[in-house]
Structures are given as structure tokens and as C-alpha cells.
PDB file with SEQRES, HELIX, SHEET and CRYST1 records, atoms N, CA, C and O in Angstrom:
SEQRES   1 A   45  MET ILE ALA VAL ASN ALA HIS HIS PHE ARG ARG PRO TRP          
SEQRES   2 A   45  GLN SER VAL ALA THR MET ALA LEU ILE GLN ASP ALA ASP          
SEQRES   3 A   45  GLN ARG TRP ILE LEU GLN GLY GLU ILE GLY ASN TYR GLY          
SEQRES   4 A   45  ARG VAL ALA GLU GLY GLU                                      
SHEET    1 AA1 5 ILE A   2  ALA A   3  0                                        
SHEET    2 AA1 5 HIS A   8  ARG A  10 -1                                        
SHEET    3 AA1 5 MET A  19  GLN A  23 -1                                        
SHEET    4 AA1 5 TRP A  29  GLY A  33 -1                                        
SHEET    5 AA1 5 GLY A  36  GLY A  39 -1                                        
CRYST1    1.000    1.000    1.000  90.00  90.00  90.00 P 1           1          
ATOM      1  N   MET A   1     116.988 149.270  60.580  1.00  0.00           N  
ATOM      2  CA  MET A   1     116.676 149.967  59.442  1.00  0.00           C  
ATOM      3  C   MET A   1     116.870 151.430  59.661  1.00  0.00           C  
ATOM      4  O   MET A   1     116.497 151.941  60.717  1.00  0.00           O  
ATOM      5  N   ILE A   2     117.454 152.153  58.683  1.00  0.00           N  
ATOM      6  CA  ILE A   2     117.612 153.604  58.743  1.00  0.00           C  
ATOM      7  C   ILE A   2     116.693 154.255  57.770  1.00  0.00           C  
ATOM      8  O   ILE A   2     116.615 153.906  56.592  1.00  0.00           O  
ATOM      9  N   ALA A   3     115.960 155.269  58.341  1.00  0.00           N  
ATOM     10  CA  ALA A   3     115.044 155.936  57.485  1.00  0.00           C  
ATOM     11  C   ALA A   3     115.771 156.866  56.510  1.00  0.00           C  
ATOM     12  O   ALA A   3     116.617 157.681  56.876  1.00  0.00           O  
ATOM     13  N   VAL A   4     115.367 156.678  55.198  1.00  0.00           N  
ATOM     14  CA  VAL A   4     115.888 157.570  54.132  1.00  0.00           C  
ATOM     15  C   VAL A   4     114.961 158.783  54.030  1.00  0.00           C  
ATOM     16  O   VAL A   4     115.422 159.899  53.792  1.00  0.00           O  
ATOM     17  N   ASN A   5     113.651 158.564  54.211  1.00  0.00           N  
ATOM     18  CA  ASN A   5     112.684 159.608  54.260  1.00  0.00           C  
ATOM     19  C   ASN A   5     111.493 158.971  55.024  1.00  0.00           C  
ATOM     20  O   ASN A   5     111.653 157.910  55.628  1.00  0.00           O  
ATOM     21  N   ALA A   6     110.281 159.624  55.000  1.00  0.00           N  
ATOM     22  CA  ALA A   6     109.196 159.144  55.768  1.00  0.00           C  
ATOM     23  C   ALA A   6     108.728 157.708  55.378  1.00  0.00           C  
ATOM     24  O   ALA A   6     108.107 157.053  56.216  1.00  0.00           O  
ATOM     25  N   HIS A   7     108.988 157.203  54.180  1.00  0.00           N  
ATOM     26  CA  HIS A   7     108.425 155.961  53.798  1.00  0.00           C  
ATOM     27  C   HIS A   7     109.457 154.965  53.195  1.00  0.00           C  
ATOM     28  O   HIS A   7     109.097 153.868  52.768  1.00  0.00           O  
ATOM     29  N   HIS A   8     110.752 155.382  53.173  1.00  0.00           N  
ATOM     30  CA  HIS A   8     111.769 154.503  52.567  1.00  0.00           C  
ATOM     31  C   HIS A   8     112.902 154.251  53.576  1.00  0.00           C  
ATOM     32  O   HIS A   8     113.319 155.138  54.321  1.00  0.00           O  
ATOM     33  N   PHE A   9     113.373 153.004  53.561  1.00  0.00           N  
ATOM     34  CA  PHE A   9     114.366 152.631  54.563  1.00  0.00           C  
ATOM     35  C   PHE A   9     115.428 151.767  53.883  1.00  0.00           C  
ATOM     36  O   PHE A   9     115.234 151.124  52.851  1.00  0.00           O  
ATOM     37  N   ARG A  10     116.656 151.825  54.625  1.00  0.00           N  
ATOM     38  CA  ARG A  10     117.772 151.034  54.154  1.00  0.00           C  
ATOM     39  C   ARG A  10     118.498 150.449  55.363  1.00  0.00           C  
ATOM     40  O   ARG A  10     118.349 150.893  56.502  1.00  0.00           O  
ATOM     41  N   ARG A  11     119.296 149.420  55.044  1.00  0.00           N  
ATOM     42  CA  ARG A  11     120.129 148.888  56.110  1.00  0.00           C  
ATOM     43  C   ARG A  11     121.411 149.659  56.271  1.00  0.00           C  
ATOM     44  O   ARG A  11     121.809 150.356  55.337  1.00  0.00           O  
ATOM     45  N   PRO A  12     122.070 149.579  57.382  1.00  0.00           N  
ATOM     46  CA  PRO A  12     123.250 150.397  57.575  1.00  0.00           C  
ATOM     47  C   PRO A  12     124.369 150.291  56.540  1.00  0.00           C  
ATOM     48  O   PRO A  12     125.082 151.266  56.303  1.00  0.00           O  
ATOM     49  N   TRP A  13     124.527 149.147  55.935  1.00  0.00           N  
ATOM     50  CA  TRP A  13     125.544 148.874  54.943  1.00  0.00           C  
ATOM     51  C   TRP A  13     125.092 149.214  53.529  1.00  0.00           C  
ATOM     52  O   TRP A  13     125.893 149.126  52.598  1.00  0.00           O  
ATOM     53  N   GLN A  14     123.860 149.589  53.346  1.00  0.00           N  
ATOM     54  CA  GLN A  14     123.314 149.934  52.008  1.00  0.00           C  
ATOM     55  C   GLN A  14     123.354 151.461  51.776  1.00  0.00           C  
ATOM     56  O   GLN A  14     123.216 152.256  52.705  1.00  0.00           O  
ATOM     57  N   SER A  15     123.543 151.819  50.540  1.00  0.00           N  
ATOM     58  CA  SER A  15     123.663 153.258  50.257  1.00  0.00           C  
ATOM     59  C   SER A  15     122.305 153.857  49.767  1.00  0.00           C  
ATOM     60  O   SER A  15     122.122 155.074  49.728  1.00  0.00           O  
ATOM     61  N   VAL A  16     121.362 152.941  49.394  1.00  0.00           N  
ATOM     62  CA  VAL A  16     119.983 153.425  48.912  1.00  0.00           C  
ATOM     63  C   VAL A  16     118.932 152.670  49.651  1.00  0.00           C  
ATOM     64  O   VAL A  16     119.221 151.660  50.292  1.00  0.00           O  
ATOM     65  N   ALA A  17     117.706 153.143  49.575  1.00  0.00           N  
ATOM     66  CA  ALA A  17     116.563 152.568  50.216  1.00  0.00           C  
ATOM     67  C   ALA A  17     116.268 151.242  49.478  1.00  0.00           C  
ATOM     68  O   ALA A  17     116.297 151.169  48.250  1.00  0.00           O  
ATOM     69  N   THR A  18     115.977 150.177  50.300  1.00  0.00           N  
ATOM     70  CA  THR A  18     115.616 148.910  49.751  1.00  0.00           C  
ATOM     71  C   THR A  18     114.268 148.418  50.207  1.00  0.00           C  
ATOM     72  O   THR A  18     113.827 147.343  49.800  1.00  0.00           O  
ATOM     73  N   MET A  19     113.588 149.210  51.069  1.00  0.00           N  
ATOM     74  CA  MET A  19     112.296 148.879  51.563  1.00  0.00           C  
ATOM     75  C   MET A  19     111.442 150.158  51.584  1.00  0.00           C  
ATOM     76  O   MET A  19     111.921 151.275  51.780  1.00  0.00           O  
ATOM     77  N   ALA A  20     110.158 149.909  51.371  1.00  0.00           N  
ATOM     78  CA  ALA A  20     109.261 151.087  51.309  1.00  0.00           C  
ATOM     79  C   ALA A  20     107.901 150.780  51.948  1.00  0.00           C  
ATOM     80  O   ALA A  20     107.387 149.681  51.738  1.00  0.00           O  
ATOM     81  N   LEU A  21     107.313 151.659  52.688  1.00  0.00           N  
ATOM     82  CA  LEU A  21     106.006 151.489  53.232  1.00  0.00           C  
ATOM     83  C   LEU A  21     105.111 152.515  52.429  1.00  0.00           C  
ATOM     84  O   LEU A  21     105.313 153.728  52.478  1.00  0.00           O  
ATOM     85  N   ILE A  22     104.177 151.970  51.739  1.00  0.00           N  
ATOM     86  CA  ILE A  22     103.341 152.782  50.847  1.00  0.00           C  
ATOM     87  C   ILE A  22     101.831 152.492  51.141  1.00  0.00           C  
ATOM     88  O   ILE A  22     101.514 151.492  51.784  1.00  0.00           O  
ATOM     89  N   GLN A  23     100.929 153.354  50.676  1.00  0.00           N  
ATOM     90  CA  GLN A  23      99.525 153.070  50.794  1.00  0.00           C  
ATOM     91  C   GLN A  23      98.950 152.855  49.355  1.00  0.00           C  
ATOM     92  O   GLN A  23      99.292 153.560  48.406  1.00  0.00           O  
ATOM     93  N   ASP A  24      98.112 151.896  49.269  1.00  0.00           N  
ATOM     94  CA  ASP A  24      97.489 151.606  47.947  1.00  0.00           C  
ATOM     95  C   ASP A  24      96.289 152.621  47.743  1.00  0.00           C  
ATOM     96  O   ASP A  24      96.070 153.539  48.533  1.00  0.00           O  
ATOM     97  N   ALA A  25      95.571 152.383  46.665  1.00  0.00           N  
ATOM     98  CA  ALA A  25      94.416 153.209  46.306  1.00  0.00           C  
ATOM     99  C   ALA A  25      93.349 153.132  47.386  1.00  0.00           C  
ATOM    100  O   ALA A  25      92.588 154.088  47.536  1.00  0.00           O  
ATOM    101  N   ASP A  26      93.252 152.076  48.126  1.00  0.00           N  
ATOM    102  CA  ASP A  26      92.269 151.902  49.209  1.00  0.00           C  
ATOM    103  C   ASP A  26      92.781 152.265  50.619  1.00  0.00           C  
ATOM    104  O   ASP A  26      92.166 151.979  51.646  1.00  0.00           O  
ATOM    105  N   GLN A  27      93.961 152.921  50.580  1.00  0.00           N  
ATOM    106  CA  GLN A  27      94.569 153.431  51.824  1.00  0.00           C  
ATOM    107  C   GLN A  27      95.153 152.290  52.702  1.00  0.00           C  
ATOM    108  O   GLN A  27      95.420 152.524  53.880  1.00  0.00           O  
ATOM    109  N   ARG A  28      95.349 151.117  52.186  1.00  0.00           N  
ATOM    110  CA  ARG A  28      95.927 149.996  52.967  1.00  0.00           C  
ATOM    111  C   ARG A  28      97.408 150.125  52.844  1.00  0.00           C  
ATOM    112  O   ARG A  28      97.940 150.483  51.793  1.00  0.00           O  
ATOM    113  N   TRP A  29      98.102 149.816  53.985  1.00  0.00           N  
ATOM    114  CA  TRP A  29      99.581 149.866  53.959  1.00  0.00           C  
ATOM    115  C   TRP A  29     100.188 148.628  53.351  1.00  0.00           C  
ATOM    116  O   TRP A  29      99.769 147.509  53.644  1.00  0.00           O  
ATOM    117  N   ILE A  30     101.216 148.839  52.468  1.00  0.00           N  
ATOM    118  CA  ILE A  30     101.962 147.770  51.863  1.00  0.00           C  
ATOM    119  C   ILE A  30     103.431 147.948  52.119  1.00  0.00           C  
ATOM    120  O   ILE A  30     103.971 149.048  52.009  1.00  0.00           O  
ATOM    121  N   LEU A  31     104.085 146.838  52.469  1.00  0.00           N  
ATOM    122  CA  LEU A  31     105.539 146.850  52.655  1.00  0.00           C  
ATOM    123  C   LEU A  31     106.141 146.266  51.356  1.00  0.00           C  
ATOM    124  O   LEU A  31     105.790 145.156  50.954  1.00  0.00           O  
ATOM    125  N   GLN A  32     107.040 147.016  50.710  1.00  0.00           N  
ATOM    126  CA  GLN A  32     107.676 146.526  49.476  1.00  0.00           C  
ATOM    127  C   GLN A  32     109.171 146.451  49.738  1.00  0.00           C  
ATOM    128  O   GLN A  32     109.754 147.409  50.247  1.00  0.00           O  
ATOM    129  N   GLY A  33     109.792 145.351  49.406  1.00  0.00           N  
ATOM    130  CA  GLY A  33     111.221 145.126  49.598  1.00  0.00           C  
ATOM    131  C   GLY A  33     111.747 143.986  48.865  1.00  0.00           C  
ATOM    132  O   GLY A  33     111.024 143.312  48.131  1.00  0.00           O  
ATOM    133  N   GLU A  34     112.986 143.750  49.041  1.00  0.00           N  
ATOM    134  CA  GLU A  34     113.731 142.640  48.346  1.00  0.00           C  
ATOM    135  C   GLU A  34     113.141 141.285  48.760  1.00  0.00           C  
ATOM    136  O   GLU A  34     113.341 140.326  48.014  1.00  0.00           O  
ATOM    137  N   ILE A  35     112.456 141.132  49.849  1.00  0.00           N  
ATOM    138  CA  ILE A  35     111.947 139.872  50.271  1.00  0.00           C  
ATOM    139  C   ILE A  35     110.540 139.641  49.755  1.00  0.00           C  
ATOM    140  O   ILE A  35     109.996 138.560  49.978  1.00  0.00           O  
ATOM    141  N   GLY A  36     109.905 140.623  49.058  1.00  0.00           N  
ATOM    142  CA  GLY A  36     108.545 140.560  48.500  1.00  0.00           C  
ATOM    143  C   GLY A  36     107.656 141.731  48.923  1.00  0.00           C  
ATOM    144  O   GLY A  36     108.101 142.707  49.527  1.00  0.00           O  
ATOM    145  N   ASN A  37     106.435 141.587  48.590  1.00  0.00           N  
ATOM    146  CA  ASN A  37     105.486 142.660  48.871  1.00  0.00           C  
ATOM    147  C   ASN A  37     104.471 142.034  49.883  1.00  0.00           C  
ATOM    148  O   ASN A  37     104.026 140.897  49.726  1.00  0.00           O  
ATOM    149  N   TYR A  38     104.122 142.869  50.964  1.00  0.00           N  
ATOM    150  CA  TYR A  38     103.221 142.371  51.945  1.00  0.00           C  
ATOM    151  C   TYR A  38     102.245 143.432  52.271  1.00  0.00           C  
ATOM    152  O   TYR A  38     102.673 144.579  52.398  1.00  0.00           O  
ATOM    153  N   GLY A  39     100.922 143.176  52.428  1.00  0.00           N  
ATOM    154  CA  GLY A  39      99.993 144.105  52.739  1.00  0.00           C  
ATOM    155  C   GLY A  39      99.348 143.770  54.086  1.00  0.00           C  
ATOM    156  O   GLY A  39      99.265 142.613  54.497  1.00  0.00           O  
ATOM    157  N   ARG A  40      98.913 144.796  54.727  1.00  0.00           N  
ATOM    158  CA  ARG A  40      98.155 144.626  55.997  1.00  0.00           C  
ATOM    159  C   ARG A  40      96.676 144.257  55.672  1.00  0.00           C  
ATOM    160  O   ARG A  40      96.030 144.955  54.891  1.00  0.00           O  
ATOM    161  N   VAL A  41      96.162 143.197  56.252  1.00  0.00           N  
ATOM    162  CA  VAL A  41      94.838 142.851  56.040  1.00  0.00           C  
ATOM    163  C   VAL A  41      94.050 143.152  57.316  1.00  0.00           C  
ATOM    164  O   VAL A  41      94.446 142.769  58.417  1.00  0.00           O  
ATOM    165  N   ALA A  42      92.871 143.880  57.130  1.00  0.00           N  
ATOM    166  CA  ALA A  42      92.036 144.161  58.257  1.00  0.00           C  
ATOM    167  C   ALA A  42      91.324 142.952  58.808  1.00  0.00           C  
ATOM    168  O   ALA A  42      91.058 142.018  58.052  1.00  0.00           O  
ATOM    169  N   GLU A  43      91.006 142.919  60.066  1.00  0.00           N  
ATOM    170  CA  GLU A  43      90.267 141.818  60.547  1.00  0.00           C  
ATOM    171  C   GLU A  43      88.943 141.636  59.840  1.00  0.00           C  
ATOM    172  O   GLU A  43      88.301 142.655  59.587  1.00  0.00           O  
ATOM    173  N   GLY A  44      88.479 140.503  59.506  1.00  0.00           N  
ATOM    174  CA  GLY A  44      87.325 140.141  58.769  1.00  0.00           C  
ATOM    175  C   GLY A  44      87.458 140.197  57.267  1.00  0.00           C  
ATOM    176  O   GLY A  44      86.475 139.942  56.571  1.00  0.00           O  
ATOM    177  N   GLU A  45      88.571 140.502  56.749  1.00  0.00           N  
ATOM    178  CA  GLU A  45      88.774 140.418  55.298  1.00  0.00           C  
ATOM    179  C   GLU A  45      89.191 138.999  54.805  1.00  0.00           C  
ATOM    180  O   GLU A  45      89.392 138.796  53.608  1.00  0.00           O  
TER     181      GLU A  45                                                      
END                                                                             
């Protein structure tokens, strides 16, 4: 993956970002991309 900026990434053959790492309102990290959306779950949740 090639960083487009601090939170957006693309593959070498793509011209625009296709993946993003963002934080939700509760400050949890979420990966958004063409394969779906995934969130990090803290232990015990």
C-alpha cells in the first residue's frame, strides 16, 4: 500500500486512495475499503 496522506492508501496500480483508516466518534479505529469496513474491538467488548 502506498500512503496518499496520513489516513488514505492506494495500491501501486491505482491512481486514487481505495482504503482509509479513520476514527469514529468513540475514537475507535476503522478500516474502510473495497473489501468492507472493519473496526478494532478492544478486549472485553
